[in-house]
N, C-alpha and C positions, 0 to 999 in steps of 0.2 A: 427326334429319334427317326432313323431311316431304316428301311428294310434292305435286302440285298440288291434290289434294283434301284435303290436311291430314292424311293418314294418316302415322303414325309409321314411320320406317325403322329405328328401334332394333331390334337383333336380337331376334326373339321367342324364339329358342332358341340356346344355345351348347352344343355337345356335345363331350365328350372321352372317348376310350376308351384303355385301356392297351395295345391292340394292334389289328391290322387285323381287319376283319370283325366288330368288336364292335358291339352295339347301343349307341346313344348315350344320354347322360344329359342331359335337357333343362334349360335354365337355370332355368326356373320350376317344374320338377318333379324334384327330386333323387332321387325314388324310382324312376325309370325303370330298366329292366332292364340287367344287365351280362352280358357274354359272356366266358368265360375263353379267352384266346389268349395263348400265350407266344412269346418270341423277340425278336430285336433288329431295329432299323431298321424298325419297322412301326407305331408309334403314330400316332394320327390325331386331329386336331381338326376339328370341323365347325361352321361358323357359318351360321346360317339367318337371313336378313334378312326383315323383314316386307314390305318393298317391294323390287321388283327394282332392284338397284344398277347404276350405269353400269359398263361394263367398264374405263373409264379408270383405271389404277393399281390396279384391284381386286386383282390378283394380285401386287402388289409387296410383298415381304417386310417392307420397312421401315415399312409402314403397319400392321403388327400387332405387338403386344408381349404375350407370354404370360409371366407371372411366377409364381414359387412363393416365398413368403415374401420378396418384394421382389427376388428374383434372376431377371432375364429369361432365358428359354430361348434357345438358339442356333437360330435359324430359317434360318441362311444356306444350309443344304443341303436345306431342305424343298422339297417339290413342292406348288405351289399350283394348284388347278384350280377351275373354275366350271362349274356344270351348265347355265348359260344362263338360269336362272330366278332363284332366290333363295339358292342354297347355295354356299358356298365351302368346299372341303376342303383342309386342310393336312396333308400326309403327311410325317411325320418319318422319311424313308426313306434319308437319307444315312448313310454309315458313322459319322460323328461326331455324328449327331443325338442329342439327349437322350432319356431314357426317362421317360415320364409315370408318376406314382406313383398307384396305385389308392387312392381315398379321400381324397386330398389336395385342398385348395381352391386353385384357380388364379385369378389376376386376369387379365382379358382387356381390353386397351385397343386400340381401332381408330381410326385417323386419320379425319378428316372425309371422307366419301364423297359423291358425287353420286348422286341417284336416276337411273333410266333416262330420266326426263323432263328431267334436267339441273338439278334443284333441288339447291342446295348446302346441306349440313347441317353439323352440329357433330361433334366427336369423340365416340366412344361408349366406354363402359366397362361392365364387369360382372364377375361372379364365377361360378365353376362348380366343382363337385366332380367329380373324375375318376372314371369308372367303368371297367369292363373286367375284366381278369384278376384273379381272387381266389384262385387255387389256389397253394399254396406248393410250392416245389421238393421233390422226394423223391429217394431213392437207389434206383434200380432194382436188382433182384437181379442179382448177378454182375458189376456194373460198378464195384465198389470192390475194387481189385486191388493186389497187390504191384507196384511200379514196376520194369519190366525194366531201366531205366537205373540204378537204385540199389536192388537187391532186398533189401538188409539193413535199410535205414533208412526208405525212402520208400513211400508209398502214392499211387496215382492214384485220385482220388475223382471219379466222373462222375455229375453230377446229372441230373435228368430234363429240365432246361431251362437256358437261359443264366442265370448268377448275377451279382449285382452285384459289381464289382471290389473295392470297399472291404470289403464284408462277407465276401467269399470269401477275402481275404488277411489277415484278422484272426485271429492264432493262438488267441486266447482263445475263438473260436467253435468250436473243435474240442477233443476229448480222446480218449485211447486207453484203452479199458476203464474209463472213468469216472475216470481218473487224470490223467496229465500232458498238458499242451497241447503241440502240436508246436513244435519249435525254429524252423521256418520254414514258411510257406505261400505258394504262388504259383499264381495262376490262369493255367494254361498254355493254356487254350482257353476259349471262351465258356461251356462246360458243365463243364469239367474242371479240377480242382485237384490240385496235388502237395503233399502234406503230409509233412514229414520229422521223425522222432523219432530223436535221436542214441542213445537207449537201445535202438533196434532195434524192428522190427515183424515179426510172423510171421503165417502163414495161421491164421485162426481168431480173431485179435484183433478187437475191436469198435471201430469208429470212430463217435463221436457228433459231430454237427454241428448248428449253429444258424445258417443262412445265408439271406440274402434273395435273391429273384430280381430281375429288372430292373424289375418293377413294384412292388417293395417288400414283397412277401409273404414272411414269414419261415417257413422250414421247420425244424422240430426233428426230426431224423432220426437213425437208427442203422443200421449195416450191418456184418455180419461181413466181414473181409478175405479175399478169395479169392486164388487162385494167379495168378502172372504170366500175362499174355496173350502167348504167344510169336509170334503172327502179326502181320505188318504190315498196313496197310489194304488192302482189296480194292475194286475197282470193281464195283458191282452192275449198273449200267445207264447208258446215255448216250442223250440225245435232243437234237434241234435244233428251233428255232422260227424260222420265217421271218416277218418283220414287214413290213407294207406300208410303202413308202417306203425311202429310203436310210438304212442303219444300223439299230441297235436289235435286230438278229438275235442270238440267244443259243444257246449250247451248254451243256447241263447234264450234269454228271458226278456220279452218286450213289455215295458211299462207304458202306462197311458200319459205319463208326465215325467219331468225330471225328478230324480230321487237323490236323497242325501248320500254322499259317498261313504260315510262312516258305516251306515247300516247296509247299504246296497252292495258293498264290496266285502262284506263279512260272510265267509263261506258257511259259517254256522247257521245262517239264516236261510239256507237252501238245503233241500233234500232231493236227490235225483235217483229214480229207479229206472233201470233198463234191464229187465229180466230179474236182476238183483239190485240191491241198494249199492250205489257207488260211494266210494270214500273220497270226500272232497277236501280233506284237511291240507293236502299239498297242492290244491288247484290254485290257479292264478285268475283273479276276476278283474275285468276291465269294463268301464262304462263308455258308451258312445253317445255323445250329446246330439248327434245328427238325427238319431231315431229313438233315443231313450231306451237303449238296450244294454243289459248286462250280459257279457259273454264270459262263461266259465270255461277256462282253458284247462282241460284235464291233463294230469301228468302221465308219463309213460307207465304202463301197467294198469291204468284205469281206461279201459277201451270200451267204446260203444258198439253194440251189436245192431247193425242196420236192419236185421230181420225182425227186431222187436220194437215195439213202441216205447215212448218215454213218458214218464210221469214226474212232474216237478212240484215240490212243496216249497212255498215261499212264505216267510213270516217276519214280522218286526221290521220291515223296510219302511222308512219314513220319507216324506217329501220335505221340501225346504222350509215349510212352515212348522215342521216337527210332528205332523200328523202321521200316525202309523197306519199301515194297511189293516183293514178290518172288514171281514174276517181274513185269516190266512188263506192263501190261494193254493188250490190243488188242481193242476191243469195238465192234461195230456197233450202229447204232440208226436210227430213222426221223426224218425232218424233217417237222414239221407247219406249219400256219399259212397263209400267203398262197398261195392257188391261183387268185385272180381276176386276169384280165388288165386292163391299163390301157384307159381310154376317154377320149374328149373330155368335158370338163365345161362349157366355155364358150369363146367366141371373140368378139372384137369388133375393129372398126377403131379404132385408137388415134390420134385426130386431134391429140392433144397432142404425140405423138411425131413425127407427120408429117401436116401439115394437108391434104395431097393424098390421104390415105387409103391410102398404100402400106404403112403399118405395121399389122400384124395381131397382136394379142396372143392367144395360145392357151393355155388351161389344161387340164391333164389331171387325171383322177380320182386319180392317184397319181404319184410320181416315176418318171421313165423315164431311161435312160442318155442323157447329153448327147451322146455320140458318135452315137447313132441320130438324135436330133432335129436335130442339126447337119449331117447328111448331106443336102444339098439334093435329091439324086436320090430320096430317100424320099418327098418330098412331091409331091402332084399337086393342081392347081387346076382346077375344072370349067370355068372360063371360058377356059382355055388360057394363062393367065398362068404365069410361072415364079416360083419362090421363089429370090431372089437372095442372101439372107443370113438367118441365124438367130442370135439372141442368147439365151443362157440367163440368165433372171432368177432362177429357181430351177429345180430339176430337175423341177418340175411346171408351170412357167410359162415360155413361150418367146415371143419377139417376132420375127415374120417380116417381111422386107421383100420385097414383090412387085414384079414388073416393071411392072405396071399395076394400078390400083385395081379392086376388085371392084364388080360391080353387083348389084342385088337378086337373090337366089336362088342366086348363085354360092357354091360351097363349097370346103372343103379336105378332103383324104383322105389316109390312111396305111394301110398293110397290114403285118401281122405286127409290131406294136409290142411290144417287150419291156418288161416292168417290171423292177424291181431284182432280183426273184426268178427272172427268166427266163421268166415266163409270157408267152405270145404271144397277141396279139389277132388277130381276123380283120380284115377290111376295115372301117375306121371312118371316118366323115365327119361334118362339121359345117358349117352355114351361119352364118358370123359375123354378129353384129349390126353394121349399118352406121350 
């Protein structure tokens, strides 16, 4: 692809890292640095174009194919973002997203793109070696224990990071005291494996394992078996995050150990109060194995008030031995995030909607409640006109119908405009473009 000056738009660098926050490996310099980060749903591909691309279809997943040994990766849940200049970032952050493998060579194919000047180009392709995490999983002291659910025959083996499912569930990757392999192995959590020996296991036996993490690093590790953990999970802390606009607010619950997904991701096991009790039935819950946190992603319409504290009730969540938390937790925390009130960002007479100038489109700096914007009495017009109707195009974009057209210098005003977090503005005004 070339721009009008004949400059190539072929990507000058393609970077892949095996986890978030990693330094990238450039396409033409495979010796670039790597950063070790572990965990699930956090791998990243960065594509840097030599010429600024057009935004048209730039972030469409079907325009990108990333393959390993001829097998395309599933990009359907990936998040595509553009920095406005020359860089596209593909975050593999969905629950089902694949994990990139450190040291593996990937083929990258990109459909034909236009330059920002509209020059149409050809499809692009290249190859890159994935960098990133290079530390193998280990067995932390005290976390290889007799399984409370089967204390005679089973051991719960907790690795230092999330481990690959196939590798973790291969019996020949384990032995007891240098002898027998387990009869069965199951990954019961992202970091935790249950291994069962029908001949029995006792405290002091040694488990040897050779298991890969999600980035393909293989750890050859040993750990003496400790006694059963008799305590169910405990909640260490909770906090909330208020995000600008409707939706995307989160509540985070930190546990002291890995927890069973079936109970930990059940919204009915949580109650959240932030001035009032929040409805969690449509919330999406996700677990992060790197820090044993459950994040409750609140839906649009369920918004946190950052001026209020948060109280979280947690019950019936179990650990991987099947032990339930006891007693239920009731913990308070703070809500951070959005503390800025909404303001006008633009307004203009929309002559396409009304040739006589009665339609005024107003855009706010962030989403505001439709109920407030649609209340006609909340609006004032400096020329004495009245606002006769309000239509919500989005929660940040409203179309007003005035009783008479504005003249030069006349403006609109509102007072105490709430945003979705409940922050109130002072008196705000704007003179629309006519």
